[in-house]
C-alpha positions in Angstrom: 98.3 89.3 -69.1 96.9 87.2 -72.0 96.6 83.4 -72.1 96.1 81.6 -75.4 95.0 78.0 -75.5 94.9 76.0 -78.8 92.7 72.9 -79.4 91.5 70.8 -82.3 94.7 69.1 -83.3 95.0 65.4 -84.0 95.8 62.7 -86.5 94.3 63.1 -90.0 94.8 61.3 -93.3 96.2 63.1 -96.3 93.4 65.1 -98.0 91.5 65.4 -94.7 90.4 68.5 -92.7 90.9 69.8 -89.2 89.7 73.0 -87.5 91.9 74.5 -84.9 90.6 76.8 -82.2 92.4 79.3 -80.1 90.7 80.7 -77.0 92.1 83.9 -75.5 91.7 85.3 -72.0 92.3 88.9 -71.1 90.8 92.1 -72.2 91.2 93.9 -75.5 91.5 90.7 -77.6 89.5 92.3 -80.3 92.1 95.1 -80.8 94.9 92.8 -82.0 96.0 90.9 -85.1 96.0 87.2 -84.3 98.4 84.9 -86.1 98.8 81.2 -86.6 102.3 79.7 -86.8 103.6 76.1 -87.0 106.8 74.3 -86.3 107.5 71.0 -87.9 110.1 68.5 -86.7 113.6 70.0 -87.2 112.2 73.1 -88.7 112.0 76.8 -87.7 108.7 78.2 -86.6 106.9 79.6 -89.7 103.9 81.9 -90.3 100.7 80.2 -91.5 98.0 82.8 -91.5 96.9 86.0 -89.8 93.7 88.0 -89.3 93.4 91.6 -88.3 91.4 93.0 -85.4 88.1 93.4 -87.3 88.5 90.6 -89.8 88.8 93.0 -92.7 92.3 91.7 -93.6 93.6 88.1 -93.8 96.9 86.9 -95.0 98.2 83.5 -95.7 101.6 81.9 -96.4 101.8 80.9 -100.0 101.6 77.1 -99.4 98.4 77.6 -97.3 96.5 79.7 -99.8 93.3 78.0 -100.9 93.6 75.3 -98.3 93.5 77.1 -95.0 91.0 79.7 -93.8 91.6 81.9 -90.7 88.6 83.5 -88.9 87.8 85.0 -85.5 84.9 85.7 -83.2 85.7 88.6 -81.0 82.6 88.1 -78.9 83.9 84.7 -78.0 87.6 85.8 -77.7 88.5 83.1 -80.2 90.4 82.6 -83.5 90.1 79.6 -85.7 92.1 77.9 -88.5 90.1 75.7 -90.8 92.5 73.4 -92.7 91.6 71.3 -95.6 93.4 69.2 -98.3 96.0 68.5 -95.7 99.4 67.1 -96.7 102.0 65.1 -94.8 104.2 68.2 -94.9 101.5 70.1 -92.9 102.5 67.9 -89.9 103.6 70.3 -87.2 102.8 71.8 -83.8 100.4 74.7 -84.5 100.5 77.9 -82.4 98.3 80.9 -82.1 99.8 84.2 -81.2 98.8 87.8 -80.4 100.3 90.8 -82.2 102.4 93.0 -79.9 100.9 96.2 -81.5 97.4 97.3 -81.1 95.2 97.7 -84.2 98.0 97.2 -86.6 96.9 97.7 -90.2 98.9 94.9 -91.8 99.4 91.3 -90.9 103.0 90.7 -89.5 104.5 87.4 -90.4 107.6 87.3 -88.2 107.3 85.6 -84.8 109.1 88.6 -83.1 106.0 90.7 -83.9 103.9 88.6 -81.6 104.2 88.8 -77.8 101.9 86.1 -76.4 101.8 82.5 -77.6 99.7 79.4 -76.8 101.2 76.1 -75.9 100.6 74.6 -79.3 98.5 71.7 -80.7 99.9 68.8 -82.6 98.7 68.1 -86.1 99.8 64.9 -87.8 98.9 64.1 -91.4 99.6 60.5 -92.1 97.9 57.5 -93.6 
């Protein structure tokens, strides 16, 4: 069983920054791709960023490239999402999720490829 808990969301002005954290319980965290997704009001859940098990591969959705950075600390069982130059359209609930396949080479982007999810943390970008 894996539990994921996100934190770090909040209200930020356009152009501001936030750092989201995801703390994972359970063994073997370090063997899985971890992904970040978001779901805005009235929208489907969408892929934001992912990082493979040893941090050698990272992948971002196009609209996040250059603004968001995903990282992880396997010793701490944690994954992070540093967000900068935030826009109102970044407003959403942000979720971290664990890949269902161990040591996958690539970074999956579809939610069905992830089997455990956190409860989400709200990010609101508004002046």
